[in-house]
N, C-alpha and C positions, 0 to 999 in steps of 0.2 A: 504494500500500500504506500502510495506517495505521501510525502510529508504533509502537503496541503490537505489531502484527504483525511489523514489521521488528525490533524489539527481541527478540521471541521467536525470531527466526531467527538471531540473532548466534552462538549456540552451534554451530549447524550450519555457519555460514559459517567459524567459526574451525576447526572440525574439518576442513572441506574445505581450508582453507589449509594445515593440517598435512599433509594428503595430497598437496597440490600441491608442498610442499617436498620430500617423499620422491620424487616423480616428477622434479623438477628435479635432485635428487641423482644420478639415473641418467645425467645429461648433464654430463660433467666440464668442458665448455667454458662452462657456465653457472654463475653464482654469484648469491646472494641477499643482501640486506641488509634487515633484520637477519639474522644467521646462523641464528637460531631464531625461529619465528613468535611474534609478540607481539600481533597483531591480524589482522584479515582484509584486510591490505594489505601489500605487499612491494615492494621494488625489485629488479628483475631486471637483472643485468649480463650483457651479450651480447658475444661476441667479434667485433664489427664496429665500424668507425668510425661516428660519428654519421651522416655522409652516406650511407654504405652501408646502414645500418639504415633510414634514411628512405626510401631507394629500395625496400628490401624491404617496408617497412610499406605503401608506396603500392601495390606489386604485390599484396600479400596483400589489401589493402582493395578494390582494383578488380577483381581476378580471382577472388578466393575469398570476398569479403564478410567478411573477418576483419580487425578493427581491434584491434591489440595494444598500443596505447599511443603516446605521443609521445616518440620517442627524444631523449635529452639527452646532451650532451657529458660525458665524464669526464676525469680527468687523464691517462689513457692514450690515445694517439691511435688505437689499434686496438680500442677498447672503448667501449661506450655503455650507457646505462641507461634503463629504462622503469619507471614506477610502475604496479603492478597492484593494483586493488581486486578482491577476491574477493567478487563479488556473485552475482546470480541466474544469469548466464550460466555462470560458472566452477563454480558450485554444481551445475549440471545437466549440464555437459559431462563425458562419460565419460573415464575415465583413458586408454583407448587413443586416443581422439580427441586428447587433449592431447599424448600421446607422438607421435602422427602429426604434429601441428602443429610440435612442436620438431624432429622429424626433417626435415620439409620446410624449416623456417626455417634450420636449421643446415647442411643439406646435408653437405658433406664435413667440416664442423667438429663434427659430432655425436659 
């Protein structure tokens, strides 16, 4: 995609980021940084240790074809963080599909 085309898409990407924040808000065990969208990128905090989230990430990638980021350690031992760029995939992913992903990922922590 040419630079000008990508630049023209930024408004839609930011609007989608705001929608994603609202969906994440439906899941009390999730948190985001920054707390309000500032760009089409966010940090998603998840209620799993980094090791557990890496296992889940591997399972989702190999069994479902979903790559949701590279889990990183946080100061809390039962929490980890991933960086999400809201690009073409998340722009075109339906809200219900995103909710379904979170429900599957969180399981009993949803």
